[in-house]
PDBQT receptor file of N, H, CA, C and O in Angstrom, charges set to zero:
ATOM      1  N   MET A   1      21.978  60.947 190.745  1.00  0.00    +0.000 N 
ATOM      2  CA  MET A   1      21.533  62.157 190.104  1.00  0.00    +0.000 C 
ATOM      3  C   MET A   1      22.614  63.223 190.252  1.00  0.00    +0.000 C 
ATOM      4  O   MET A   1      23.064  63.494 191.365  1.00  0.00    +0.000 OA
ATOM      5  N   SER A   2      23.035  63.830 189.140  1.00  0.00    +0.000 N 
ATOM      6  H   SER A   2      22.669  63.609 188.236  1.00  0.00    +0.000 HD
ATOM      7  CA  SER A   2      24.130  64.799 189.202  1.00  0.00    +0.000 C 
ATOM      8  C   SER A   2      23.602  66.196 189.497  1.00  0.00    +0.000 C 
ATOM      9  O   SER A   2      22.459  66.523 189.179  1.00  0.00    +0.000 OA
ATOM     10  N   SER A   3      24.453  67.016 190.109  1.00  0.00    +0.000 N 
ATOM     11  H   SER A   3      25.382  66.750 190.368  1.00  0.00    +0.000 HD
ATOM     12  CA  SER A   3      24.051  68.394 190.397  1.00  0.00    +0.000 C 
ATOM     13  C   SER A   3      24.167  69.226 189.122  1.00  0.00    +0.000 C 
ATOM     14  O   SER A   3      24.986  68.924 188.255  1.00  0.00    +0.000 OA
ATOM     15  N   PRO A   4      23.348  70.274 189.008  1.00  0.00    +0.000 N 
ATOM     16  CA  PRO A   4      23.382  71.102 187.803  1.00  0.00    +0.000 C 
ATOM     17  C   PRO A   4      24.716  71.830 187.657  1.00  0.00    +0.000 C 
ATOM     18  O   PRO A   4      25.335  72.232 188.642  1.00  0.00    +0.000 OA
ATOM     19  N   ASP A   5      25.131  71.983 186.436  1.00  0.00    +0.000 N 
ATOM     20  H   ASP A   5      24.628  71.656 185.636  1.00  0.00    +0.000 HD
ATOM     21  CA  ASP A   5      26.381  72.680 186.135  1.00  0.00    +0.000 C 
ATOM     22  C   ASP A   5      26.175  74.181 186.344  1.00  0.00    +0.000 C 
ATOM     23  O   ASP A   5      25.363  74.783 185.641  1.00  0.00    +0.000 OA
ATOM     24  N   PRO A   6      26.888  74.807 187.296  1.00  0.00    +0.000 N 
ATOM     25  CA  PRO A   6      26.664  76.226 187.560  1.00  0.00    +0.000 C 
ATOM     26  C   PRO A   6      27.020  77.118 186.379  1.00  0.00    +0.000 C 
ATOM     27  O   PRO A   6      26.507  78.232 186.272  1.00  0.00    +0.000 OA
ATOM     28  N   SER A   7      27.889  76.649 185.492  1.00  0.00    +0.000 N 
ATOM     29  H   SER A   7      28.306  75.744 185.579  1.00  0.00    +0.000 HD
ATOM     30  CA  SER A   7      28.272  77.476 184.347  1.00  0.00    +0.000 C 
ATOM     31  C   SER A   7      27.164  77.551 183.301  1.00  0.00    +0.000 C 
ATOM     32  O   SER A   7      27.233  78.371 182.386  1.00  0.00    +0.000 OA
ATOM     33  N   SER A   8      26.142  76.703 183.427  1.00  0.00    +0.000 N 
ATOM     34  H   SER A   8      26.085  76.037 184.171  1.00  0.00    +0.000 HD
ATOM     35  CA  SER A   8      25.056  76.729 182.460  1.00  0.00    +0.000 C 
ATOM     36  C   SER A   8      23.779  77.316 183.061  1.00  0.00    +0.000 C 
ATOM     37  O   SER A   8      22.698  77.147 182.497  1.00  0.00    +0.000 OA
ATOM     38  N   SER A   9      23.891  77.995 184.184  1.00  0.00    +0.000 N 
ATOM     39  H   SER A   9      24.770  78.132 184.642  1.00  0.00    +0.000 HD
ATOM     40  CA  SER A   9      22.698  78.556 184.812  1.00  0.00    +0.000 C 
ATOM     41  C   SER A   9      22.125  79.670 183.937  1.00  0.00    +0.000 C 
ATOM     42  O   SER A   9      22.876  80.395 183.285  1.00  0.00    +0.000 OA
ATOM     43  N   PRO A  10      20.809  79.807 183.923  1.00  0.00    +0.000 N 
ATOM     44  CA  PRO A  10      20.176  80.851 183.108  1.00  0.00    +0.000 C 
ATOM     45  C   PRO A  10      20.671  82.252 183.446  1.00  0.00    +0.000 C 
ATOM     46  O   PRO A  10      20.802  83.094 182.558  1.00  0.00    +0.000 OA
ATOM     47  N   ASP A  11      20.946  82.507 184.723  1.00  0.00    +0.000 N 
ATOM     48  H   ASP A  11      20.840  81.823 185.444  1.00  0.00    +0.000 HD
ATOM     49  CA  ASP A  11      21.431  83.833 185.116  1.00  0.00    +0.000 C 
ATOM     50  C   ASP A  11      22.781  84.149 184.482  1.00  0.00    +0.000 C 
ATOM     51  O   ASP A  11      23.019  85.280 184.057  1.00  0.00    +0.000 OA
ATOM     52  N   LEU A  12      23.664  83.155 184.417  1.00  0.00    +0.000 N 
ATOM     53  H   LEU A  12      23.471  82.237 184.762  1.00  0.00    +0.000 HD
ATOM     54  CA  LEU A  12      24.973  83.375 183.795  1.00  0.00    +0.000 C 
ATOM     55  C   LEU A  12      24.843  83.566 182.289  1.00  0.00    +0.000 C 
ATOM     56  O   LEU A  12      25.573  84.363 181.700  1.00  0.00    +0.000 OA
ATOM     57  N   GLU A  13      23.914  82.838 181.656  1.00  0.00    +0.000 N 
ATOM     58  H   GLU A  13      23.321  82.191 182.134  1.00  0.00    +0.000 HD
ATOM     59  CA  GLU A  13      23.695  83.004 180.220  1.00  0.00    +0.000 C 
ATOM     60  C   GLU A  13      23.182  84.407 179.922  1.00  0.00    +0.000 C 
ATOM     61  O   GLU A  13      23.652  85.052 178.984  1.00  0.00    +0.000 OA
ATOM     62  N   ILE A  14      22.232  84.881 180.705  1.00  0.00    +0.000 N 
ATOM     63  H   ILE A  14      21.850  84.357 181.466  1.00  0.00    +0.000 HD
ATOM     64  CA  ILE A  14      21.693  86.230 180.512  1.00  0.00    +0.000 C 
ATOM     65  C   ILE A  14      22.791  87.261 180.730  1.00  0.00    +0.000 C 
ATOM     66  O   ILE A  14      22.927  88.203 179.949  1.00  0.00    +0.000 OA
ATOM     67  N   SER A  15      23.559  87.089 181.769  1.00  0.00    +0.000 N 
ATOM     68  H   SER A  15      23.449  86.324 182.403  1.00  0.00    +0.000 HD
ATOM     69  CA  SER A  15      24.646  88.008 182.065  1.00  0.00    +0.000 C 
ATOM     70  C   SER A  15      25.644  88.067 180.916  1.00  0.00    +0.000 C 
ATOM     71  O   SER A  15      26.130  89.143 180.568  1.00  0.00    +0.000 OA
ATOM     72  N   ALA A  16      25.950  86.922 180.329  1.00  0.00    +0.000 N 
ATOM     73  H   ALA A  16      25.555  86.048 180.611  1.00  0.00    +0.000 HD
ATOM     74  CA  ALA A  16      26.937  86.869 179.246  1.00  0.00    +0.000 C 
ATOM     75  C   ALA A  16      26.467  87.644 178.028  1.00  0.00    +0.000 C 
ATOM     76  O   ALA A  16      27.234  88.445 177.495  1.00  0.00    +0.000 OA
ATOM     77  N   TRP A  17      25.234  87.441 177.561  1.00  0.00    +0.000 N 
ATOM     78  H   TRP A  17      24.610  86.789 177.993  1.00  0.00    +0.000 HD
ATOM     79  CA  TRP A  17      24.801  88.154 176.367  1.00  0.00    +0.000 C 
ATOM     80  C   TRP A  17      24.497  89.614 176.664  1.00  0.00    +0.000 C 
ATOM     81  O   TRP A  17      24.643  90.461 175.782  1.00  0.00    +0.000 OA
ATOM     82  N   LEU A  18      24.080  89.926 177.876  1.00  0.00    +0.000 N 
ATOM     83  H   LEU A  18      23.961  89.238 178.592  1.00  0.00    +0.000 HD
ATOM     84  CA  LEU A  18      23.879  91.336 178.230  1.00  0.00    +0.000 C 
ATOM     85  C   LEU A  18      25.199  92.106 178.206  1.00  0.00    +0.000 C 
ATOM     86  O   LEU A  18      25.239  93.267 177.797  1.00  0.00    +0.000 OA
ATOM     87  N   GLN A  19      26.258  91.468 178.638  1.00  0.00    +0.000 N 
ATOM     88  H   GLN A  19      26.226  90.525 178.970  1.00  0.00    +0.000 HD
ATOM     89  CA  GLN A  19      27.576  92.109 178.591  1.00  0.00    +0.000 C 
ATOM     90  C   GLN A  19      28.003  92.368 177.151  1.00  0.00    +0.000 C 
ATOM     91  O   GLN A  19      28.574  93.415 176.848  1.00  0.00    +0.000 OA
ATOM     92  N   VAL A  20      27.727  91.421 176.271  1.00  0.00    +0.000 N 
ATOM     93  H   VAL A  20      27.263  90.570 176.518  1.00  0.00    +0.000 HD
ATOM     94  CA  VAL A  20      28.066  91.617 174.856  1.00  0.00    +0.000 C 
ATOM     95  C   VAL A  20      27.267  92.788 174.285  1.00  0.00    +0.000 C 
ATOM     96  O   VAL A  20      27.823  93.634 173.585  1.00  0.00    +0.000 OA
ATOM     97  N   VAL A  21      25.979  92.839 174.578  1.00  0.00    +0.000 N 
ATOM     98  H   VAL A  21      25.528  92.151 175.146  1.00  0.00    +0.000 HD
ATOM     99  CA  VAL A  21      25.134  93.929 174.086  1.00  0.00    +0.000 C 
ATOM    100  C   VAL A  21      25.629  95.268 174.624  1.00  0.00    +0.000 C 
ATOM    101  O   VAL A  21      25.717  96.239 173.873  1.00  0.00    +0.000 OA
ATOM    102  N   GLU A  22      25.948  95.331 175.897  1.00  0.00    +0.000 N 
ATOM    103  H   GLU A  22      25.877  94.543 176.507  1.00  0.00    +0.000 HD
ATOM    104  CA  GLU A  22      26.454  96.579 176.486  1.00  0.00    +0.000 C 
ATOM    105  C   GLU A  22      27.729  97.044 175.795  1.00  0.00    +0.000 C 
ATOM    106  O   GLU A  22      27.881  98.234 175.518  1.00  0.00    +0.000 OA
ATOM    107  N   ARG A  23      28.648  96.124 175.512  1.00  0.00    +0.000 N 
ATOM    108  H   ARG A  23      28.525  95.158 175.737  1.00  0.00    +0.000 HD
ATOM    109  CA  ARG A  23      29.894  96.493 174.825  1.00  0.00    +0.000 C 
ATOM    110  C   ARG A  23      29.626  96.992 173.408  1.00  0.00    +0.000 C 
ATOM    111  O   ARG A  23      30.211  97.982 172.969  1.00  0.00    +0.000 OA
ATOM    112  N   LYS A  24      28.736  96.300 172.698  1.00  0.00    +0.000 N 
ATOM    113  H   LYS A  24      28.260  95.496 173.054  1.00  0.00    +0.000 HD
ATOM    114  CA  LYS A  24      28.410  96.699 171.327  1.00  0.00    +0.000 C 
ATOM    115  C   LYS A  24      27.783  98.088 171.299  1.00  0.00    +0.000 C 
ATOM    116  O   LYS A  24      28.163  98.922 170.477  1.00  0.00    +0.000 OA
ATOM    117  N   VAL A  25      26.829  98.342 172.185  1.00  0.00    +0.000 N 
ATOM    118  H   VAL A  25      26.520  97.665 172.853  1.00  0.00    +0.000 HD
ATOM    119  CA  VAL A  25      26.158  99.646 172.229  1.00  0.00    +0.000 C 
ATOM    120  C   VAL A  25      27.148 100.742 172.615  1.00  0.00    +0.000 C 
ATOM    121  O   VAL A  25      27.135 101.820 172.021  1.00  0.00    +0.000 OA
ATOM    122  N   ALA A  26      27.990 100.485 173.582  1.00  0.00    +0.000 N 
ATOM    123  H   ALA A  26      28.000  99.610 174.065  1.00  0.00    +0.000 HD
ATOM    124  CA  ALA A  26      28.957 101.492 174.024  1.00  0.00    +0.000 C 
ATOM    125  C   ALA A  26      29.958 101.839 172.925  1.00  0.00    +0.000 C 
ATOM    126  O   ALA A  26      30.470 102.957 172.883  1.00  0.00    +0.000 OA
ATOM    127  N   ALA A  27      30.236 100.890 172.038  1.00  0.00    +0.000 N 
ATOM    128  H   ALA A  27      29.820  99.982 172.072  1.00  0.00    +0.000 HD
ATOM    129  CA  ALA A  27      31.219 101.114 170.983  1.00  0.00    +0.000 C 
ATOM    130  C   ALA A  27      30.637 101.848 169.770  1.00  0.00    +0.000 C 
ATOM    131  O   ALA A  27      31.388 102.306 168.909  1.00  0.00    +0.000 OA
ATOM    132  N   LEU A  28      29.313 101.963 169.694  1.00  0.00    +0.000 N 
ATOM    133  H   LEU A  28      28.702 101.591 170.393  1.00  0.00    +0.000 HD
ATOM    134  CA  LEU A  28      28.671 102.579 168.531  1.00  0.00    +0.000 C 
ATOM    135  C   LEU A  28      28.404 104.056 168.740  1.00  0.00    +0.000 C 
ATOM    136  O   LEU A  28      28.031 104.480 169.834  1.00  0.00    +0.000 OA
ATOM    137  N   ARG A  29      28.596 104.837 167.690  1.00  0.00    +0.000 N 
ATOM    138  H   ARG A  29      28.900 104.492 166.802  1.00  0.00    +0.000 HD
ATOM    139  CA  ARG A  29      28.143 106.223 167.694  1.00  0.00    +0.000 C 
ATOM    140  C   ARG A  29      26.826 106.312 166.926  1.00  0.00    +0.000 C 
ATOM    141  O   ARG A  29      25.869 106.937 167.383  1.00  0.00    +0.000 OA
ATOM    142  N   PHE A  30      26.793 105.675 165.746  1.00  0.00    +0.000 N 
ATOM    143  H   PHE A  30      27.571 105.168 165.375  1.00  0.00    +0.000 HD
ATOM    144  CA  PHE A  30      25.585 105.546 164.945  1.00  0.00    +0.000 C 
ATOM    145  C   PHE A  30      25.513 104.099 164.497  1.00  0.00    +0.000 C 
ATOM    146  O   PHE A  30      26.512 103.547 164.035  1.00  0.00    +0.000 OA
ATOM    147  N   GLY A  31      24.364 103.481 164.623  1.00  0.00    +0.000 N 
ATOM    148  H   GLY A  31      23.553 103.930 164.998  1.00  0.00    +0.000 HD
ATOM    149  CA  GLY A  31      24.227 102.114 164.168  1.00  0.00    +0.000 C 
ATOM    150  C   GLY A  31      23.135 101.386 164.926  1.00  0.00    +0.000 C 
ATOM    151  O   GLY A  31      22.254 101.997 165.531  1.00  0.00    +0.000 OA
ATOM    152  N   SER A  32      23.215 100.065 164.878  1.00  0.00    +0.000 N 
ATOM    153  H   SER A  32      23.930  99.568 164.387  1.00  0.00    +0.000 HD
ATOM    154  CA  SER A  32      22.190  99.267 165.542  1.00  0.00    +0.000 C 
ATOM    155  C   SER A  32      22.797  97.976 166.085  1.00  0.00    +0.000 C 
ATOM    156  O   SER A  32      23.817  97.486 165.601  1.00  0.00    +0.000 OA
ATOM    157  N   VAL A  33      22.133  97.451 167.101  1.00  0.00    +0.000 N 
ATOM    158  H   VAL A  33      21.304  97.849 167.494  1.00  0.00    +0.000 HD
ATOM    159  CA  VAL A  33      22.494  96.158 167.668  1.00  0.00    +0.000 C 
ATOM    160  C   VAL A  33      21.234  95.303 167.600  1.00  0.00    +0.000 C 
ATOM    161  O   VAL A  33      20.179  95.695 168.098  1.00  0.00    +0.000 OA
ATOM    162  N   GLN A  34      21.354  94.145 166.986  1.00  0.00    +0.000 N 
ATOM    163  H   GLN A  34      22.212  93.827 166.581  1.00  0.00    +0.000 HD
ATOM    164  CA  GLN A  34      20.209  93.258 166.814  1.00  0.00    +0.000 C 
ATOM    165  C   GLN A  34      20.452  91.985 167.611  1.00  0.00    +0.000 C 
ATOM    166  O   GLN A  34      21.528  91.390 167.550  1.00  0.00    +0.000 OA
ATOM    167  N   ILE A  35      19.434  91.580 168.358  1.00  0.00    +0.000 N 
ATOM    168  H   ILE A  35      18.560  92.062 168.407  1.00  0.00    +0.000 HD
ATOM    169  CA  ILE A  35      19.499  90.360 169.157  1.00  0.00    +0.000 C 
ATOM    170  C   ILE A  35      18.635  89.312 168.478  1.00  0.00    +0.000 C 
ATOM    171  O   ILE A  35      17.444  89.534 168.258  1.00  0.00    +0.000 OA
ATOM    172  N   VAL A  36      19.226  88.171 168.144  1.00  0.00    +0.000 N 
ATOM    173  H   VAL A  36      20.193  87.990 168.323  1.00  0.00    +0.000 HD
ATOM    174  CA  VAL A  36      18.506  87.090 167.483  1.00  0.00    +0.000 C 
ATOM    175  C   VAL A  36      18.142  86.043 168.540  1.00  0.00    +0.000 C 
ATOM    176  O   VAL A  36      18.993  85.588 169.304  1.00  0.00    +0.000 OA
ATOM    177  N   VAL A  37      16.871  85.676 168.563  1.00  0.00    +0.000 N 
ATOM    178  H   VAL A  37      16.180  86.045 167.941  1.00  0.00    +0.000 HD
ATOM    179  CA  VAL A  37      16.361  84.718 169.552  1.00  0.00    +0.000 C 
ATOM    180  C   VAL A  37      15.839  83.489 168.820  1.00  0.00    +0.000 C 
ATOM    181  O   VAL A  37      15.144  83.605 167.810  1.00  0.00    +0.000 OA
ATOM    182  N   HIS A  38      16.177  82.323 169.332  1.00  0.00    +0.000 N 
ATOM    183  H   HIS A  38      16.742  82.229 170.152  1.00  0.00    +0.000 HD
ATOM    184  CA  HIS A  38      15.691  81.061 168.777  1.00  0.00    +0.000 C 
ATOM    185  C   HIS A  38      15.160  80.220 169.925  1.00  0.00    +0.000 C 
ATOM    186  O   HIS A  38      15.887  79.915 170.870  1.00  0.00    +0.000 OA
ATOM    187  N   GLU A  39      13.904  79.851 169.840  1.00  0.00    +0.000 N 
ATOM    188  H   GLU A  39      13.313  80.099 169.072  1.00  0.00    +0.000 HD
ATOM    189  CA  GLU A  39      13.241  79.051 170.880  1.00  0.00    +0.000 C 
ATOM    190  C   GLU A  39      13.404  79.679 172.265  1.00  0.00    +0.000 C 
ATOM    191  O   GLU A  39      13.663  78.981 173.245  1.00  0.00    +0.000 OA
ATOM    192  N   GLY A  40      13.249  81.000 172.333  1.00  0.00    +0.000 N 
ATOM    193  H   GLY A  40      13.039  81.567 171.536  1.00  0.00    +0.000 HD
ATOM    194  CA  GLY A  40      13.278  81.696 173.613  1.00  0.00    +0.000 C 
ATOM    195  C   GLY A  40      14.655  81.977 174.180  1.00  0.00    +0.000 C 
ATOM    196  O   GLY A  40      14.772  82.467 175.303  1.00  0.00    +0.000 OA
ATOM    197  N   ARG A  41      15.711  81.672 173.417  1.00  0.00    +0.000 N 
ATOM    198  H   ARG A  41      15.616  81.274 172.504  1.00  0.00    +0.000 HD
ATOM    199  CA  ARG A  41      17.076  81.906 173.898  1.00  0.00    +0.000 C 
ATOM    200  C   ARG A  41      17.829  82.780 172.915  1.00  0.00    +0.000 C 
ATOM    201  O   ARG A  41      17.676  82.640 171.702  1.00  0.00    +0.000 OA
ATOM    202  N   VAL A  42      18.645  83.683 173.442  1.00  0.00    +0.000 N 
ATOM    203  H   VAL A  42      18.770  83.797 174.428  1.00  0.00    +0.000 HD
ATOM    204  CA  VAL A  42      19.487  84.509 172.589  1.00  0.00    +0.000 C 
ATOM    205  C   VAL A  42      20.544  83.620 171.965  1.00  0.00    +0.000 C 
ATOM    206  O   VAL A  42      21.301  82.948 172.665  1.00  0.00    +0.000 OA
ATOM    207  N   THR A  43      20.590  83.621 170.628  1.00  0.00    +0.000 N 
ATOM    208  H   THR A  43      19.975  84.168 170.059  1.00  0.00    +0.000 HD
ATOM    209  CA  THR A  43      21.547  82.772 169.931  1.00  0.00    +0.000 C 
ATOM    210  C   THR A  43      22.580  83.572 169.156  1.00  0.00    +0.000 C 
ATOM    211  O   THR A  43      23.620  83.038 168.772  1.00  0.00    +0.000 OA
ATOM    212  N   GLN A  44      22.301  84.847 168.924  1.00  0.00    +0.000 N 
ATOM    213  H   GLN A  44      21.456  85.281 169.237  1.00  0.00    +0.000 HD
ATOM    214  CA  GLN A  44      23.213  85.633 168.096  1.00  0.00    +0.000 C 
ATOM    215  C   GLN A  44      23.016  87.118 168.386  1.00  0.00    +0.000 C 
ATOM    216  O   GLN A  44      21.905  87.563 168.674  1.00  0.00    +0.000 OA
ATOM    217  N   ILE A  45      24.095  87.870 168.309  1.00  0.00    +0.000 N 
ATOM    218  H   ILE A  45      24.998  87.508 168.075  1.00  0.00    +0.000 HD
ATOM    219  CA  ILE A  45      24.047  89.327 168.460  1.00  0.00    +0.000 C 
ATOM    220  C   ILE A  45      24.791  89.921 167.275  1.00  0.00    +0.000 C 
ATOM    221  O   ILE A  45      25.944  89.577 167.015  1.00  0.00    +0.000 OA
ATOM    222  N   GLU A  46      24.120  90.818 166.559  1.00  0.00    +0.000 N 
ATOM    223  H   GLU A  46      23.184  91.097 166.769  1.00  0.00    +0.000 HD
ATOM    224  CA  GLU A  46      24.713  91.454 165.393  1.00  0.00    +0.000 C 
ATOM    225  C   GLU A  46      24.766  92.960 165.616  1.00  0.00    +0.000 C 
ATOM    226  O   GLU A  46      23.846  93.542 166.192  1.00  0.00    +0.000 OA
ATOM    227  N   SER A  47      25.838  93.582 165.162  1.00  0.00    +0.000 N 
ATOM    228  H   SER A  47      26.586  93.110 164.695  1.00  0.00    +0.000 HD
ATOM    229  CA  SER A  47      25.881  95.046 165.229  1.00  0.00    +0.000 C 
ATOM    230  C   SER A  47      26.263  95.592 163.864  1.00  0.00    +0.000 C 
ATOM    231  O   SER A  47      27.071  95.010 163.140  1.00  0.00    +0.000 OA
ATOM    232  N   THR A  48      25.664  96.717 163.539  1.00  0.00    +0.000 N 
ATOM    233  H   THR A  48      25.008  97.189 164.127  1.00  0.00    +0.000 HD
ATOM    234  CA  THR A  48      25.937  97.404 162.282  1.00  0.00    +0.000 C 
ATOM    235  C   THR A  48      26.310  98.832 162.621  1.00  0.00    +0.000 C 
ATOM    236  O   THR A  48      25.561  99.536 163.298  1.00  0.00    +0.000 OA
ATOM    237  N   GLU A  49      27.456  99.250 162.154  1.00  0.00    +0.000 N 
ATOM    238  H   GLU A  49      28.065  98.677 161.604  1.00  0.00    +0.000 HD
ATOM    239  CA  GLU A  49      27.914 100.610 162.420  1.00  0.00    +0.000 C 
ATOM    240  C   GLU A  49      27.744 101.437 161.159  1.00  0.00    +0.000 C 
ATOM    241  O   GLU A  49      28.036 100.978 160.054  1.00  0.00    +0.000 OA
ATOM    242  N   LYS A  50      27.271 102.656 161.337  1.00  0.00    +0.000 N 
ATOM    243  H   LYS A  50      27.035 103.029 162.234  1.00  0.00    +0.000 HD
ATOM    244  CA  LYS A  50      27.086 103.568 160.211  1.00  0.00    +0.000 C 
ATOM    245  C   LYS A  50      28.037 104.738 160.366  1.00  0.00    +0.000 C 
ATOM    246  O   LYS A  50      28.251 105.249 161.465  1.00  0.00    +0.000 OA
ATOM    247  N   PHE A  51      28.597 105.147 159.252  1.00  0.00    +0.000 N 
ATOM    248  H   PHE A  51      28.423 104.732 158.359  1.00  0.00    +0.000 HD
ATOM    249  CA  PHE A  51      29.462 106.319 159.226  1.00  0.00    +0.000 C 
ATOM    250  C   PHE A  51      28.749 107.392 158.424  1.00  0.00    +0.000 C 
ATOM    251  O   PHE A  51      28.329 107.152 157.292  1.00  0.00    +0.000 OA
ATOM    252  N   ARG A  52      28.613 108.564 159.000  1.00  0.00    +0.000 N 
ATOM    253  H   ARG A  52      28.954 108.760 159.919  1.00  0.00    +0.000 HD
ATOM    254  CA  ARG A  52      27.927 109.657 158.327  1.00  0.00    +0.000 C 
ATOM    255  C   ARG A  52      28.934 110.727 157.960  1.00  0.00    +0.000 C 
ATOM    256  O   ARG A  52      29.783 111.117 158.762  1.00  0.00    +0.000 OA
ATOM    257  N   PHE A  53      28.816 111.188 156.734  1.00  0.00    +0.000 N 
ATOM    258  H   PHE A  53      28.126 110.871 156.083  1.00  0.00    +0.000 HD
ATOM    259  CA  PHE A  53      29.698 112.226 156.230  1.00  0.00    +0.000 C 
ATOM    260  C   PHE A  53      28.857 113.442 155.878  1.00  0.00    +0.000 C 
ATOM    261  O   PHE A  53      27.832 113.332 155.204  1.00  0.00    +0.000 OA
ATOM    262  N   GLN A  54      29.298 114.592 156.340  1.00  0.00    +0.000 N 
ATOM    263  H   GLN A  54      30.130 114.681 156.888  1.00  0.00    +0.000 HD
ATOM    264  CA  GLN A  54      28.588 115.814 155.992  1.00  0.00    +0.000 C 
ATOM    265  C   GLN A  54      29.022 116.248 154.611  1.00  0.00    +0.000 C 
ATOM    266  O   GLN A  54      30.186 116.100 154.239  1.00  0.00    +0.000 OA
ATOM    267  N   SER A  55      28.069 116.794 153.840  1.00  0.00    +0.000 N 
ATOM    268  H   SER A  55      27.123 116.914 154.142  1.00  0.00    +0.000 HD
ATOM    269  CA  SER A  55      28.429 117.282 152.514  1.00  0.00    +0.000 C 
ATOM    270  C   SER A  55      29.240 118.560 152.651  1.00  0.00    +0.000 C 
ATOM    271  O   SER A  55      29.083 119.309 153.616  1.00  0.00    +0.000 OA
ATOM    272  N   ARG A  56      30.097 118.799 151.689  1.00  0.00    +0.000 N 
ATOM    273  H   ARG A  56      30.224 118.191 150.905  1.00  0.00    +0.000 HD
ATOM    274  CA  ARG A  56      30.936 119.993 151.704  1.00  0.00    +0.000 C 
ATOM    275  C   ARG A  56      30.130 121.210 151.276  1.00  0.00    +0.000 C 
ATOM    276  O   ARG A  56      29.221 121.097 150.454  1.00  0.00    +0.000 OA
ATOM    277  N   PRO A  57      30.458 122.363 151.824  1.00  0.00    +0.000 N 
ATOM    278  CA  PRO A  57      29.786 123.582 151.370  1.00  0.00    +0.000 C 
ATOM    279  C   PRO A  57      30.020 123.768 149.872  1.00  0.00    +0.000 C 
ATOM    280  O   PRO A  57      31.124 123.537 149.380  1.00  0.00    +0.000 OA
ATOM    281  N   GLY A  58      28.994 124.181 149.159  1.00  0.00    +0.000 N 
ATOM    282  H   GLY A  58      28.096 124.368 149.559  1.00  0.00    +0.000 HD
ATOM    283  CA  GLY A  58      29.109 124.390 147.723  1.00  0.00    +0.000 C 
ATOM    284  C   GLY A  58      28.808 123.138 146.938  1.00  0.00    +0.000 C 
ATOM    285  O   GLY A  58      28.764 123.184 145.708  1.00  0.00    +0.000 OA
ATOM    286  N   ASN A  59      28.600 122.023 147.605  1.00  0.00    +0.000 N 
ATOM    287  H   ASN A  59      28.636 121.986 148.604  1.00  0.00    +0.000 HD
ATOM    288  CA  ASN A  59      28.300 120.769 146.929  1.00  0.00    +0.000 C 
ATOM    289  C   ASN A  59      26.791 120.568 146.790  1.00  0.00    +0.000 C 
ATOM    290  O   ASN A  59      26.343 119.516 146.335  1.00  0.00    +0.000 OA
ATOM    291  N   GLU A  60      26.018 121.564 147.177  1.00  0.00    +0.000 N 
ATOM    292  H   GLU A  60      26.382 122.419 147.547  1.00  0.00    +0.000 HD
ATOM    293  CA  GLU A  60      24.560 121.441 147.156  1.00  0.00    +0.000 C 
ATOM    294  C   GLU A  60      24.023 121.419 145.734  1.00  0.00    +0.000 C 
ATOM    295  O   GLU A  60      22.955 120.854 145.500  1.00  0.00    +0.000 OA
ATOM    296  N   ALA A  61      24.739 122.027 144.759  1.00  0.00    +0.000 N 
ATOM    297  H   ALA A  61      25.606 122.487 144.950  1.00  0.00    +0.000 HD
ATOM    298  CA  ALA A  61      24.265 122.052 143.376  1.00  0.00    +0.000 C 
ATOM    299  C   ALA A  61      24.146 120.629 142.826  1.00  0.00    +0.000 C 
ATOM    300  O   ALA A  61      23.193 120.320 142.110  1.00  0.00    +0.000 OA
ATOM    301  N   GLY A  62      25.101 119.766 143.155  1.00  0.00    +0.000 N 
ATOM    302  H   GLY A  62      25.875 120.017 143.737  1.00  0.00    +0.000 HD
ATOM    303  CA  GLY A  62      25.067 118.386 142.699  1.00  0.00    +0.000 C 
ATOM    304  C   GLY A  62      23.877 117.655 143.272  1.00  0.00    +0.000 C 
ATOM    305  O   GLY A  62      23.268 116.836 142.584  1.00  0.00    +0.000 OA
ATOM    306  N   ALA A  63      23.533 117.932 144.511  1.00  0.00    +0.000 N 
ATOM    307  H   ALA A  63      24.028 118.598 145.070  1.00  0.00    +0.000 HD
ATOM    308  CA  ALA A  63      22.394 117.273 145.138  1.00  0.00    +0.000 C 
ATOM    309  C   ALA A  63      21.099 117.737 144.496  1.00  0.00    +0.000 C 
ATOM    310  O   ALA A  63      20.172 116.943 144.338  1.00  0.00    +0.000 OA
ATOM    311  N   LYS A  64      21.017 119.012 144.122  1.00  0.00    +0.000 N 
ATOM    312  H   LYS A  64      21.770 119.657 144.250  1.00  0.00    +0.000 HD
ATOM    313  CA  LYS A  64      19.791 119.513 143.517  1.00  0.00    +0.000 C 
ATOM    314  C   LYS A  64      19.575 118.915 142.131  1.00  0.00    +0.000 C 
ATOM    315  O   LYS A  64      18.432 118.772 141.699  1.00  0.00    +0.000 OA
ATOM    316  N   GLU A  65      20.651 118.563 141.426  1.00  0.00    +0.000 N 
ATOM    317  H   GLU A  65      21.580 118.679 141.777  1.00  0.00    +0.000 HD
ATOM    318  CA  GLU A  65      20.516 117.975 140.114  1.00  0.00    +0.000 C 
ATOM    319  C   GLU A  65      19.813 116.620 140.187  1.00  0.00    +0.000 C 
ATOM    320  O   GLU A  65      19.171 116.204 139.222  1.00  0.00    +0.000 OA
ATOM    321  N   LEU A  66      19.927 115.935 141.311  1.00  0.00    +0.000 N 
ATOM    322  H   LEU A  66      20.449 116.273 142.095  1.00  0.00    +0.000 HD
ATOM    323  CA  LEU A  66      19.331 114.621 141.456  1.00  0.00    +0.000 C 
ATOM    324  C   LEU A  66      17.840 114.702 141.723  1.00  0.00    +0.000 C 
ATOM    325  O   LEU A  66      17.137 113.702 141.579  1.00  0.00    +0.000 OA
ATOM    326  N   GLU A  67      17.348 115.857 142.106  1.00  0.00    +0.000 N 
ATOM    327  H   GLU A  67      17.919 116.669 142.223  1.00  0.00    +0.000 HD
ATOM    328  CA  GLU A  67      15.918 115.979 142.438  1.00  0.00    +0.000 C 
ATOM    329  C   GLU A  67      15.036 115.879 141.234  1.00  0.00    +0.000 C 
ATOM    330  O   GLU A  67      13.814 115.964 141.355  1.00  0.00    +0.000 OA
TER     331      GLU A  67
């Protein structure tokens, strides 16, 4: 009977994806981080970054035309 592979321990797996999530969150100013789970295990981490631009002063007339 072989001993379990320490590199596949659940604690190391959790630590690995938590580190990825921490890096993704720290790198975002606006956006989201999504964790995909399959059969109780994290299989994918997605991040979406949003860039927000403020409208220029005097550009409000164009916005009102759309109303």
